[in-house]
N, CA, C and O of each residue as an XYZ file, in Angstrom:
552
protein
N       4.440     25.270      2.735
C       5.141     24.519      1.708
C       4.641     24.994      0.343
O       3.443     25.179      0.132
N       5.563     25.180     -0.555
C       5.218     25.688     -1.876
C       4.675     24.571     -2.765
O       4.875     23.387     -2.495
N       3.991     24.971     -3.820
C       3.478     23.992     -4.775
C       4.617     23.225     -5.435
O       4.505     22.021     -5.669
N       5.709     23.917     -5.734
C       6.857     23.249     -6.357
C       7.410     22.160     -5.443
O       7.774     21.081     -5.910
N       7.475     22.438     -4.155
C       7.986     21.434     -3.194
C       7.010     20.266     -3.103
O       7.440     19.113     -3.061
N       5.712     20.537     -3.072
C       4.722     19.453     -3.049
C       4.832     18.587     -4.296
O       4.706     17.365     -4.226
N       5.066     19.228     -5.437
C       5.231     18.481     -6.685
C       6.464     17.588     -6.615
O       6.422     16.442     -7.064
N       7.558     18.095     -6.058
C       8.763     17.277     -5.897
C       8.476     16.031     -5.057
O       8.919     14.932     -5.391
N       7.739     16.211     -3.978
C       7.386     15.070     -3.127
C       6.447     14.104     -3.847
O       6.554     12.889     -3.681
N       5.531     14.643     -4.644
C       4.592     13.791     -5.391
C       5.336     12.927     -6.405
O       5.030     11.744     -6.552
N       6.302     13.501     -7.100
C       7.090     12.742     -8.071
C       7.866     11.635     -7.367
O       7.967     10.520     -7.879
N       8.411     11.939     -6.201
C       9.132     10.936     -5.414
C       8.197      9.828     -4.970
O       8.554      8.652     -5.038
N       7.009     10.185     -4.517
C       6.027      9.189     -4.093
C       5.648      8.271     -5.251
O       5.525      7.060     -5.071
N       5.466      8.836     -6.421
C       5.169      8.046     -7.612
C       6.306      7.080     -7.904
O       6.065      5.897     -8.145
N       7.542      7.569     -7.885
C       8.710      6.743     -8.188
C       8.851      5.589     -7.197
O       9.070      4.447     -7.602
N       8.729      5.878     -5.923
C       8.868      4.849     -4.888
C       7.735      3.828     -5.001
O       7.968      2.629     -4.847
N       6.532      4.282     -5.263
C       5.389      3.374     -5.412
C       5.575      2.434     -6.599
O       5.305      1.237     -6.495
N       6.031      2.966     -7.711
C       6.290      2.118     -8.879
C       7.395      1.112     -8.585
O       7.293     -0.051     -8.973
N       8.440      1.547     -7.909
C       9.524      0.641     -7.560
C       9.060     -0.493     -6.673
O       9.419     -1.649     -6.897
N       8.266     -0.173     -5.669
C       7.733     -1.202     -4.769
C       6.829     -2.164     -5.533
O       6.871     -3.373     -5.304
N       6.009     -1.630     -6.443
C       5.116     -2.492     -7.225
C       5.904     -3.468     -8.080
O       5.582     -4.655     -8.112
N       6.929     -2.992     -8.773
C       7.728     -3.883     -9.614
C       8.443     -4.932     -8.760
O       8.519     -6.097     -9.153
N       8.959     -4.540     -7.613
C       9.606     -5.512     -6.729
C       8.600     -6.535     -6.208
O       8.917     -7.720     -6.098
N       7.394     -6.081     -5.889
C       6.364     -7.008     -5.411
C       5.999     -8.025     -6.490
O       5.828     -9.208     -6.198
N       5.880     -7.569     -7.725
C       5.504     -8.484     -8.803
C       6.641     -9.401     -9.229
O       6.396    -10.486     -9.757
N       7.868     -8.984     -9.010
C       8.990     -9.857     -9.379
C       9.358    -10.769     -8.215
O       9.260    -11.990     -8.332
N       9.771    -10.201     -7.119
C      10.276    -11.005     -6.001
C       9.142    -11.722     -5.274
O       9.188    -12.942     -5.113
N       8.132    -10.983     -4.836
C       7.072    -11.604     -4.032
C       6.203    -12.559     -4.852
O       5.851    -13.636     -4.370
N       5.858    -12.186     -6.065
C       4.946    -13.003     -6.859
C       5.677    -14.062     -7.688
O       5.444    -15.259     -7.521
N       6.557    -13.615     -8.576
C       7.200    -14.555     -9.501
C       8.216    -15.467     -8.814
O       8.323    -16.642     -9.168
N       8.961    -14.948     -7.841
C       9.994    -15.744     -7.187
C       9.460    -16.508     -5.977
O       9.596    -17.729     -5.903
N       8.858    -15.797     -5.036
C       8.473    -16.422     -3.767
C       7.129    -17.138     -3.804
O       6.951    -18.126     -3.091
N       6.182    -16.677     -4.605
C       4.865    -17.317     -4.646
C       4.826    -18.461     -5.648
O       4.500    -19.592     -5.288
N       5.155    -18.174     -6.903
C       5.062    -19.192     -7.955
C       6.380    -19.886     -8.230
O       6.392    -20.979     -8.796
N       7.488    -19.279     -7.844
C       8.804    -19.801     -8.179
C       9.114    -19.493     -9.627
O       8.214    -19.383    -10.459
N      10.400    -19.353     -9.923
C      10.763    -19.001    -11.299
C      10.423    -20.118    -12.273
O      10.021    -19.851    -13.406
N      10.579    -21.368    -11.846
C      10.212    -22.481    -12.733
C       8.699    -22.489    -12.980
O       8.253    -22.741    -14.100
N       7.913    -22.213    -11.938
C       6.465    -22.139    -12.106
C       6.051    -20.985    -12.997
O       5.132    -21.114    -13.805
N       6.732    -19.851    -12.849
C       6.456    -18.700    -13.700
C       6.812    -19.022    -15.152
O       6.083    -18.655    -16.073
N       7.939    -19.712    -15.348
C       8.337    -20.107    -16.706
C       7.297    -21.051    -17.296
O       6.967    -20.953    -18.478
N       6.782    -21.963    -16.480
C       5.733    -22.863    -16.947
C       4.480    -22.109    -17.357
O       3.839    -22.452    -18.351
N       4.128    -21.082    -16.592
C       2.963    -20.270    -16.956
C       3.209    -19.548    -18.276
O       2.336    -19.523    -19.143
N       4.380    -18.967    -18.430
C       4.697    -18.296    -19.686
C       4.541    -19.260    -20.859
O       3.966    -18.907    -21.889
N       5.051    -20.467    -20.698
C       4.941    -21.467    -21.767
C       3.483    -21.837    -22.031
O       3.104    -22.080    -23.177
N       2.657    -21.882    -20.969
C       1.254    -22.257    -21.137
C       0.458    -21.227    -21.932
O      -0.589    -21.544    -22.497
N       0.961    -19.983    -21.972
C       0.260    -18.947    -22.755
C       0.984    -18.651    -24.064
O       0.710    -17.652    -24.730
N       1.914    -19.539    -24.422
C       2.553    -19.445    -25.727
C       3.842    -18.647    -25.797
O       4.331    -18.354    -26.888
N       4.395    -18.295    -24.652
C       5.657    -17.564    -24.621
C       6.794    -18.511    -24.271
O       6.556    -19.536    -23.633
N       8.015    -18.200    -24.667
C       9.132    -19.061    -24.282
C       9.405    -18.970    -22.778
O       9.282    -17.899    -22.183
N       9.768    -20.077    -22.180
C      10.008    -20.113    -20.742
C      11.104    -19.171    -20.286
O      11.009    -18.593    -19.204
N      12.149    -19.007    -21.098
C      13.257    -18.132    -20.709
C      12.803    -16.695    -20.517
O      13.445    -15.935    -19.793
N      11.696    -16.312    -21.162
C      11.202    -14.948    -21.038
C      10.738    -14.650    -19.608
O      10.759    -13.497    -19.175
N      10.325    -15.676    -18.885
C       9.931    -15.481    -17.489
C      11.126    -15.027    -16.652
O      10.994    -14.150    -15.798
N      12.280    -15.620    -16.896
C      13.483    -15.246    -16.163
C      13.915    -13.829    -16.532
O      14.327    -13.059    -15.664
N      13.823    -13.488    -17.808
C      14.179    -12.141    -18.262
C      13.213    -11.107    -17.677
O      13.627    -10.022    -17.269
N      11.930    -11.451    -17.642
C      10.928    -10.544    -17.081
C      11.166    -10.348    -15.594
O      11.105     -9.227    -15.090
N      11.437    -11.449    -14.890
C      11.749    -11.358    -13.461
C      12.938    -10.433    -13.228
O      12.880     -9.544    -12.377
N      14.009    -10.638    -13.978
C      15.218     -9.827    -13.801
C      14.943     -8.353    -14.096
O      15.376     -7.477    -13.348
N      14.222     -8.081    -15.187
C      13.918     -6.695    -15.540
C      13.083     -6.025    -14.464
O      13.354     -4.885    -14.086
N      12.063     -6.726    -13.964
C      11.200     -6.144    -12.936
C      11.939     -5.967    -11.617
O      11.737     -4.963    -10.933
N      12.792     -6.920    -11.244
C      13.518     -6.828     -9.974
C      14.569     -5.717    -10.024
O      14.634     -4.879     -9.125
N      15.382     -5.714    -11.064
C      16.416     -4.685    -11.181
C      15.771     -3.314    -11.409
O      16.166     -2.326    -10.790
N      14.782     -3.263    -12.296
C      14.098     -1.999    -12.557
C      13.383     -1.470    -11.325
O      13.417     -0.269    -11.059
N      12.738     -2.349    -10.570
C      12.066     -1.922     -9.348
C      13.036     -1.344     -8.336
O      12.752     -0.323     -7.710
N      14.192     -1.999     -8.171
C      15.205     -1.484     -7.247
C      15.747     -0.138     -7.723
O      15.964      0.773     -6.923
N      15.963     -0.024     -9.034
C      16.466      1.247     -9.570
C      15.449      2.368     -9.386
O      15.820      3.497     -9.066
N      14.180      2.064     -9.584
C      13.147      3.075     -9.348
C      13.106      3.460     -7.872
O      13.052      4.644     -7.539
N      13.132      2.491     -7.010
C      13.074      2.752     -5.579
C      14.210      3.668     -5.148
O      14.011      4.583     -4.348
N      15.396      3.421     -5.678
C      16.566      4.220     -5.320
C      16.680      5.515     -6.124
O      17.416      6.424     -5.741
N      15.959      5.595     -7.224
C      16.017      6.794     -8.046
C      17.225      6.819     -8.961
O      17.803      7.878     -9.204
N      17.608      5.663     -9.467
C      18.728      5.573    -10.401
C      18.162      5.570    -11.821
O      17.574      4.584    -12.267
N      18.344      6.664    -12.507
C      17.821      6.823    -13.870
C      16.331      6.445    -13.952
O      15.909      5.762    -14.885
N      15.558      6.888    -12.984
C      14.159      6.486    -12.859
C      13.335      6.800    -14.094
O      12.482      6.007    -14.494
N      13.580      7.936    -14.692
C      12.826      8.321    -15.890
C      12.965      7.253    -16.962
O      11.967      6.832    -17.547
N      14.176      6.816    -17.225
C      14.430      5.867    -18.315
C      14.054      4.444    -17.927
O      13.639      3.656    -18.776
N      14.198      4.115    -16.654
C      13.796      2.787    -16.185
C      12.287      2.619    -16.322
O      11.817      1.575    -16.775
N      11.535      3.628    -15.937
C      10.070      3.571    -16.066
C       9.666      3.344    -17.514
O       8.754      2.567    -17.797
N      10.334      4.011    -18.415
C      10.040      3.848    -19.838
C      10.435      2.453    -20.322
O       9.702      1.830    -21.090
N      11.579      1.967    -19.878
C      12.085      0.668    -20.325
C      11.223     -0.501    -19.839
O      11.213     -1.556    -20.474
N      10.507     -0.335    -18.737
C       9.682     -1.423    -18.205
C       8.303     -1.513    -18.849
O       7.583     -2.484    -18.615
N       7.926     -0.540    -19.640
C       6.610     -0.551    -20.287
C       6.396     -1.776    -21.181
O       5.292     -2.320    -21.167
N       7.371     -2.240    -21.951
C       7.133     -3.439    -22.771
C       6.703     -4.670    -21.954
O       5.903     -5.475    -22.430
N       7.219     -4.818    -20.753
C       6.789     -5.944    -19.906
C       5.309     -5.812    -19.561
O       4.586     -6.808    -19.527
N       4.859     -4.590    -19.305
C       3.448     -4.367    -18.999
C       2.571     -4.589    -20.234
O       1.478     -5.147    -20.135
N       3.053     -4.154    -21.384
C       2.307     -4.415    -22.623
C       2.190     -5.918    -22.870
O       1.137     -6.407    -23.280
N       3.274     -6.642    -22.620
C       3.232     -8.096    -22.756
C       2.235     -8.722    -21.803
O       1.523     -9.657    -22.169
N       2.179     -8.210    -20.576
C       1.212     -8.727    -19.604
C      -0.220     -8.509    -20.085
O      -1.074     -9.380    -19.922
N      -0.475     -7.356    -20.672
C      -1.819     -7.086    -21.191
C      -2.133     -8.026    -22.354
O      -3.175     -8.682    -22.369
N      -1.232     -8.085    -23.318
C      -1.496     -8.826    -24.552
C      -1.598    -10.322    -24.311
O      -2.551    -10.957    -24.763
N      -0.626    -10.894    -23.605
C      -0.580    -12.360    -23.491
C      -1.270    -12.922    -22.256
O      -1.763    -14.050    -22.288
N      -1.316    -12.156    -21.165
C      -1.848    -12.738    -19.932
C      -3.235    -12.239    -19.547
O      -4.031    -13.013    -19.016
N      -3.548    -10.969    -19.797
C      -4.762    -10.392    -19.213
C      -5.825     -9.924    -20.200
O      -6.966     -9.703    -19.794
N      -5.498     -9.766    -21.464
C      -6.441     -9.168    -22.412
C      -7.769     -9.915    -22.480
O      -8.825     -9.288    -22.564
N      -7.731    -11.210    -22.445
C      -8.959    -11.988    -22.566
C      -9.740    -12.135    -21.275
O     -10.808    -12.748    -21.261
N      -9.219    -11.579    -20.188
C      -9.856    -11.768    -18.877
C     -10.889    -10.704    -18.540
O     -11.634    -10.847    -17.570
N     -10.941     -9.641    -19.329
C     -11.888     -8.581    -19.021
C     -11.226     -7.437    -18.276
O     -10.004     -7.365    -18.148
N     -12.065     -6.559    -17.798
C     -11.620     -5.288    -17.229
C     -11.220     -5.383    -15.765
O     -10.205     -4.796    -15.389
N     -11.927     -6.059    -14.955
C     -11.773     -5.951    -13.508
C     -10.695     -6.891    -12.989
O     -10.559     -8.018    -13.464
N      -9.917     -6.409    -11.995
C      -8.808     -7.173    -11.438
C      -9.251     -8.464    -10.762
O      -8.452     -9.393    -10.645
N     -10.480     -8.546    -10.322
C     -10.925     -9.777     -9.655
C     -11.478    -10.814    -10.633
O     -12.005    -11.843    -10.210
N     -11.364    -10.552    -11.926
C     -11.721    -11.554    -12.939
C     -10.724    -12.707    -12.835
O      -9.567    -12.489    -12.477
N     -11.153    -13.914    -13.138
C     -10.207    -15.036    -13.117
C      -8.998    -14.735    -14.007
O      -9.150    -14.408    -15.184
N      -7.806    -14.847    -13.437
C      -6.591    -14.535    -14.177
C      -6.218    -13.063    -14.149
O      -5.181    -12.684    -14.692
N      -7.038    -12.224    -13.530
C      -6.750    -10.797    -13.437
C      -7.106    -10.044    -14.697
O      -6.903    -10.539    -15.806
N      -7.630     -8.861    -14.530
C      -8.020     -8.032    -15.664
C      -6.851     -7.250    -16.224
O      -5.745     -7.287    -15.684
N      -7.107     -6.540    -17.314
C      -6.049     -5.815    -17.998
C      -5.924     -4.364    -17.549
O      -5.009     -3.662    -17.981
N      -6.831     -3.903    -16.686
C      -6.805     -2.497    -16.305
C      -5.595     -2.150    -15.438
O      -5.081     -1.035    -15.522
N      -5.132     -3.082    -14.610
C      -4.005     -2.777    -13.726
C      -2.705     -2.590    -14.506
O      -2.026     -1.586    -14.289
N      -2.324     -3.502    -15.401
C      -1.115     -3.217    -16.173
C      -1.245     -1.951    -17.032
O      -0.259     -1.241    -17.230
N      -2.435     -1.666    -17.538
C      -2.623     -0.435    -18.310
C      -2.435      0.788    -17.417
O      -1.810      1.767    -17.824
N      -2.963      0.732    -16.223
C      -2.791      1.819    -15.256
C      -1.313      2.020    -14.932
O      -0.846      3.154    -14.823
N      -0.585      0.925    -14.779
C       0.842      1.033    -14.497
C       1.613      1.617    -15.683
O       2.623      2.294    -15.491
N       1.150      1.363    -16.885
C       1.755      1.996    -18.058
C       1.564      3.508    -17.976
O       2.504      4.264    -18.220
N       0.359      3.952    -17.635
C       0.092      5.381    -17.510
C       0.982      5.995    -16.426
O       1.540      7.076    -16.618
N       1.113      5.309    -15.294
C       1.977      5.814    -14.224
C       3.441      5.849    -14.661
O       4.174      6.777    -14.320
N       3.859      4.845    -15.409
C       5.241      4.813    -15.891
C       5.510      5.940    -16.878
O       6.589      6.533    -16.860
N       4.546      6.241    -17.735
C       4.694      7.368    -18.659
C       4.770      8.675    -17.866
O       5.578      9.549    -18.180
N       3.929      8.804    -16.838
C       3.979     10.004    -15.999
C       5.345     10.132    -15.322
O       5.898     11.229    -15.246
N       5.886      9.022    -14.835
C       7.215      9.053    -14.208
C       8.264      9.498    -15.219
O       9.136     10.309    -14.906
N       8.176      8.968    -16.421
C       9.102      9.377    -17.475
C       9.007     10.880    -17.722
O      10.027     11.555    -17.861
N       7.802     11.396    -17.775
C       7.603     12.813    -18.068
C       8.057     13.715    -16.918
O       8.536     14.825    -17.148
N       7.903     13.233    -15.678
C       8.195     14.064    -14.512
C       9.642     13.993    -14.038
O      10.145     14.946    -13.443
N      10.308     12.885    -14.295
C      11.694     12.763    -13.855
C      11.842     11.960    -12.576
O      10.980     11.152    -12.230
N      12.944     12.194    -11.882
C      13.326     11.363    -10.737
C      12.675     11.754     -9.415
O      12.380     10.876     -8.605
N      12.447     13.015     -9.175
C      11.933     13.468     -7.895
C      13.053     13.658     -6.891
O      14.231     13.651     -7.249
N      12.681     13.827     -5.641
C      13.638     14.049     -4.565
C      14.291     12.745     -4.130
O      13.794     11.654     -4.409
N      15.412     12.886     -3.444
C      16.099     11.752     -2.818
C      16.458     10.658     -3.817
O      16.437      9.474     -3.481
N      16.782     11.047     -5.020
C      17.136     10.094     -6.066
C      18.653     10.031     -6.200
O      19.344     11.049     -6.169
N      19.149      8.807     -6.350
C      20.563      8.638     -6.657
C      20.709      8.848     -8.153
O      20.041      8.180     -8.943
N      21.535      9.724     -8.528
C      21.755      9.996     -9.949
C      23.217      9.724    -10.248
O      24.058     10.608    -10.084
N      23.533      8.504    -10.687
C      24.939      8.172    -10.921
C      25.658      9.149    -11.838
O      26.836      9.436    -11.624
N      24.982      9.662    -12.846
C      25.637     10.585    -13.761
C      26.049     11.866    -13.034
O      26.999     12.534    -13.442
N      25.346     12.202    -11.974
C      25.680     13.381    -11.182
C      27.010     13.178    -10.454
O      27.791     14.115    -10.289
N      27.253     11.935    -10.021
C      28.445     11.652     -9.228
C      29.607     11.135    -10.070
O      30.761     11.207     -9.649
N      29.307     10.620    -11.247
C      30.332     10.035    -12.099
C      30.384     10.732    -13.450
O      30.563     10.086    -14.483
N      30.231     12.027    -13.441
C      30.231     12.786    -14.693
C      31.604     12.711    -15.334
O      32.626     12.689    -14.648
N      31.614     12.672    -16.639
C      32.886     12.696    -17.378
C      33.540     14.056    -17.220
O      32.874     15.091    -17.188
N      34.845     14.026    -17.122
C      35.544     15.311    -17.001
C      36.174     15.730    -18.298
O      36.800     16.788    -18.367
């Protein structure tokens, strides 16, 4: 197997991993564990408007699915970075570095920002649905 082919697989692995992570944090955590009303209550407790919890859930769920499928993955990864910055600033910054700190540390969202930037730089990878490829203007 050539290095170029290994790189293609690595980019795909990165994209799928990011997609699964966003889906886990939206569906499994915000929806199924805390519930959207509970998540909205948490947002309000840290000084954010409750409606932002619903918007964050939707962005992470739709963005995670798009990453998983490879639909405009480069741009989706970039578009989800503000949610991670918000998580650092409002939810995790005061908790310290390590993920096992009460309330979770800030290193994980920062790491996901780095991975999202890498995804943006690398592109979609293999097995990606590219709507523009199939619906190009004539």
